[in-house]
N, C-alpha and C positions, 0 to 999 in steps of 0.2 A: 750524576745526572738526576734531575728532579722527576722528569716524565720518562715513560718507557715508549719508544717508537712503536706505533701500531698497537698500543695497549688494548684496544678494543678487540683485537684478535689473539691476544696473548693468553697462555694458560693461567687460570685463576690462581693456581698455587704459586706461580712465579710472581704474580702481582702481590699476593699476600706477603711473600718474603720481602719484596721491594718496599711495601708499605711499612713493614716492621723496621727496616733499615732507616727509612726516612723518620719514623717516629723517634728513634733513638736520638736523633739530632734535634728534631723539632721540640720535643718535651723540654730539653735543656734550654733551647732558645726562648720558648714561651715563658718558662719559669724564671729565666734571668731577665727578660726584656719587657714582659707585659705586666704592668702594675695591676691591671684588672685581675688577671689570673693569680698574681701573687697574693692578692687579697682573697680571691675565691678559694684558693687551695690551702689556705691556712688550716692546719689540723689534718690535712690529707697527705698521704704518701702518693706521689705521682708515679704510677706504675710504669715499669719498663716494657711491659708487653701490652699490645693492643687488646689482647683477650681480657685483660683486667681493667680496661678503660672505664667500664661502668661503675668502678669504685669512686670516680670523680663526679662532682655535681654537674648538673645541666646548666646551660646559659641560654637565656632567651632574648628576644628582641628588646624587651623593656629594659633589661640590664644594659644593653648597648646604648639605648637612648639616654638612660640615666648617666652613663659614663661620658657621653658627649656633652651633656648639659654641664657636668661638673668639670670636665677637662676638654673644652673645645679646642680645635674643631674636629679632631679625629678620635677623641676619647682616650681613656687610660689604657686601652688595648692596642694602641699604636706601638708596635715593638721595634720598628726600624727608626733610624735617625730621620728627622724631618727632611733633610736634603736628599734622602733616598726615594722620596715620593716622586714618581714620574708623572702620574695622572690622577686627577681627582674627579669623581662623579658625585652626584647627589640624587637621592631618591625623591620621588614626587611627594611623599608624605600623605598619600591618599588614605592610608589606614593608620596614621599616627604622625608623629613628628618626622620631618625630613632628616635623612641621615647622610653624613659625609663619608664617602668611600675612597680609600687611598690604595693605589697600586704602585709597586716598584716595577722596574723594567722586567725583572724575572716573573713577577706576578702577572704582568700584562702579557708576556710571552706565553706563559702557561695557559692563561685564559683563552688566547687566540687558538692555541694548538688543540685544547680540549674541545672548544666549540666547533672547530673545523671538523673534528671527527663526527660530530652529530650532523652537521650540514652535509658532509659527504655521504654519510649513511642514508640520508633522506633523498639522495639522488643528484645533488648539485655537482656539476662537472666543470673542469677547467675551460671547456668551450661554451659555457653558459654566460649570459649577460643577466645579472640579477639586480633588480632595483630594490633598494632597502628603504622601507617606509615606516621607520620608527623615529621617535623624537630625538634629535641630536643635542638638544639643549640640556646638558648635564646628565640626563638619564643614561644609565649604563646600557640600556637596550639599544641606544642609538649608535654611538661611535664604537663601543666595545663589540657589539654584535657585528658591526661593519668589519672589524678586524678579523672576526671568525670567518666571515664570508670570504674575505680576501685570502685567508690562509688556505682555502681550498684550491686556489688558482683561478677561480672564476673572475670575470670582469664585474666590478661592483659599481653601481650608480648610486651615490649618496643622496637620495631625494629627500628623505625626512617626511614631515607631515605638513598638511595644508595644501591648498591649490590642486584639488583632484583633477580639474580640467587640464592643467599643465601635465599632471602625471600621466593621464591617458595619452596625450600628445607625445610625451617623452618615450613611453613604452613603444609606440608605433615608430617614431623616428629612429630610435637606437636599436631596434630589433630585439628588445628585451624578451628573454625566454623564461625568466623566473621572477617571482615577487616574494619579498620577505616582509611580513607585517603581522598584526594580530588577526585572529580568525574573524573578528567582527568588522574589520576594515573593508573587506570586499563589498559589504552591504552599502557602504558610503559610495563606492565607485559604481555600484549597480544603479544607484539613483542618477548619477551623472550620465552614465551611458544610456539610461532610459530616456533622459531628456534629449539626447542626441540621436535617438533611434538606432543605437548600436548594440549588437549582441555581444556580451562579454567574450564569447568564444572567438570573435573576430580579431581580438587583440593578439592571438597566437601564443599565449603563455602556456608552457608545458608543465610548469611546476610551481606550486604554492608552498612556501616555507613559513610555518606559523609557530607562534609561541606566545606566552604571556597570559593565555586563557585556556580553560579546559574544554572548550567547545568541540574540538575534533573528536573527543571521546563520547559525545552525546549521540545516541543512535539517530541516524537520519541526517544530522548536520553535515557530516563529511560528504555523504552521497549527494545531498542537495548542492553543496558547494562545487563538487566535481562535475555534476550535470550542468550547472549554470555556466561554469567557466571553461570546462573542457581540459582542465589541468589535473595533475595528480596532487592531492592535498596531503601534505605531510606535517606531522608535529615534529619539527626539527630543532626546537629551541626551548628546552626546559632548564631553568636555573633558579638559583636563590642569590639575590644580589650581594648579600653579605658574604657569600661563600664563593661561588663562581657564576658568572653571567649565564653560561650555557654549559651544562655537563651531561645532558641526556637528549636523545632524539630517536625518532622512529626510523627504521630501515625500510627498504623497498619491498620487503616480503611479508611484513606483519605490522600491526598498528600499536603495539606497546612501545615503551621508551627503553632504549638501551642505556644503561648506566655507563657513561664513557670515561669516567675519571677514577677508576679503581687503582690507578697508579699513584694519585696524589690526594685522594679523599678517602676517608674511612667512614662508611655508613653504618648506622644502627637503626633498628626499629624499636619503638617504645610503645608498650600497651597502655590501656586506659589507667592502670594503677602504677605506672612508672616502671613496670617490669620489662626487661630486655627480651625481645622476641627473636627466634631464630631467623636468619636471613635465608628463607627457603620458600619454595613455591606455595602460594596460598596465604602466606602470612600478611596481615594487615596491621598497620600501626603508624604512629607519627615518625617521620624521617628525621633522624639526628645525623649531623655531619661534623667531621673533624678535619681541619687542614693538616696535612702532613708535610706540606712545603708551601709556606706563605711568609713573606717578609713583613708586610706593613700591618695588617690587622688580622693576625692568626686567631682562629676560633677553635675551641675544643668542646665537643659535645654540645653543639649548637642546635637548639630546637627550631626547625624550619617552619613548623605549623602546618605542613602538608601531610595529609593522611594518604598513604600509598599502600598498594597491594603488590606483592611480588608475583609476577606471572610465571617466570621460569628462570632457572640458573644453569641449564644445560646449553650447549652451543646452539645458536640459531641457524636456520636454513641459509641465512646470508653469509655464514661463516664466522660471525662474530661470537666471541665468548662472553661479551659484556652482558650481565644479567638484564632481564626485562622486567619492567614494573609499570604500573599505572597510577596516576594521581586521582584518587577518588573523592577528595574534598579538602577543604581548609578547616583547621580546628577553629579559627576565628570567624568563619562564614557559616558554621553549622548553626541551624536554628532548631531549637527544641520546642516542639508543639505538643503539649500534653504528654510529655515524656518520650516522644518519638523524635529521633534525630533526623533532620532533613538537611540535605546538602543542595546547593544550587544546581549541581549537575543532574540530580534526580528530577528537579523541577523542569530543567531544560529538556529532558527526555520526554516529558509529557507534552510540553509546548511544541516541540519540533515534530512530534508525531501526528499533530492535528493539522490537516491540510487547510483548514479555515483560518489558520494563524500564520503570521509572518515569521515566527520563530523568535522574535524579540520579546523579552519579558523583564519584569523587575519584582523582587520581593520587597515589600514595604513593612518595616518593623516600627512600631510605635512604643516608645518607652523601653525599659530594660527587660521586660518579660517578668514572669513566665507568660507564654502565649497560648491561647486556647484555640486559635485558628491561624492559618497561613494566609496573609493578605498578599494577593498576587495581581499585578497589572500585566496584561497581555495586549497585543494589537492584532487586528484582523489582517489577513492577507490582502494584497493589493486589490484583487478583483472579487473579494468575498462579499456576498450579499446576504449571508445568514443573519438572522436577528441576534442581537446581543444575548438575549436570555437563553437562546438555544446553545450558543457557544459556552456561555457561563455555566449552564447546567451540566453540559457534557464534561467540561474541565473539572468542575467541582466533584462530579461523580468519579472521574478518573483519579483525582487526588485521594479520595476516600479508599478506592480500591487498590491503587498502586503504592501510594505513600503512607496510607493508613492515618491520614490527618484530615481534619475539616479545613476547607479552603474558602476564602472570600475573594471571588474573582471580579475584577473590573476590566471590561473589554474596551479598548481604545481604537481609534481609527488608525489605518496604516500610516506610518511615519510619525506617530505621536511620541514614541520613545526615542531617545537620542541615539544616533549612530556615532561612534567615536573612532578616532584614528589611533588611539592608544588602548589601554585596557578598559573594557566596559564594566562598570559597577553594576552587579546584579542584585546586591543586597543594599538597600538604602534604609538607614535608621533615622527616624524623626523624633 
């Protein structure tokens, strides 16, 4: 068996033994079937123990892109026979070339099971009706996340994106109790509801299931969302498309992410100098992941680019043993301003804490850097009448005090920045 039933409640020692058993098979499979790793591992001895996995080289996204360019459509890391591919997804390519993602039947089943753990932890129940508002057109967040929602036993409405007026009507007519979308999407619906003179609370949603963006960890954002809509806002859907669509989610008693896939994924933390950090409370580093059960495109020591901090490894009050962590930034979204590392989540904390602002913002980078100041676009709140120079001065002073950088702030009218149904780009490079 690849997965362990109720693995999010299982003893960590049991899961460690299970991972080791899976690795004994997976290492042979990858070495034999993956041309990419056959090349990567030349001159290396593939360890039999996961403890010695750091002896192998890291693989990053660019290596996968290069492999798909040379060996289209799935790259030289397709280990399964082509006829074993059950489902194909494609990334949007917003941060680089679009990637083709292949799943076997077993890969798809594992993905649904692991994702369902996260959705259940966040409070989705079999008696819920959940409307899923992510793009179904090839993006893994659409159909694959749909299957994770179905695996909880809930009734799923596959709405997708676009036509927010119809979405509002559908929520009312079908008695929808939960919505699955990105954290920035409710702002789109709020504009529609404001035009209709409808309070978002009147829709009767009890649960908001979010993923794809880090906004819920920004102080004030979650509270504002819950006050506006009257639902519980949960980060139920953290994943890495090349690894698993959803393998971490928040439970109902705390706000960090439970790592739900310790039965089939092996995690590592890597420090700034490539050193392996202990998986313990307080450790911060880039998350590396290894598939222990994957047919189509197995990855070993894959650099996710996400900077995470381990919150705790002891059992949670919800009863789950799954360790808790937070995503504190993206390695490729980090902006260095005069030697100071700045992440969009830190900027968001400044913007959302100012009642004169709507909470929407954008970091604008010109050229490759280095940068001597942080160029920031923000928009005023709907009914704010404060002068631009007052808002600008206050925010620039806050950036100096809290972020330790000089900022150049441009204040825009409410609604000037785009609201998106998918992931909102917070860093724009010109």
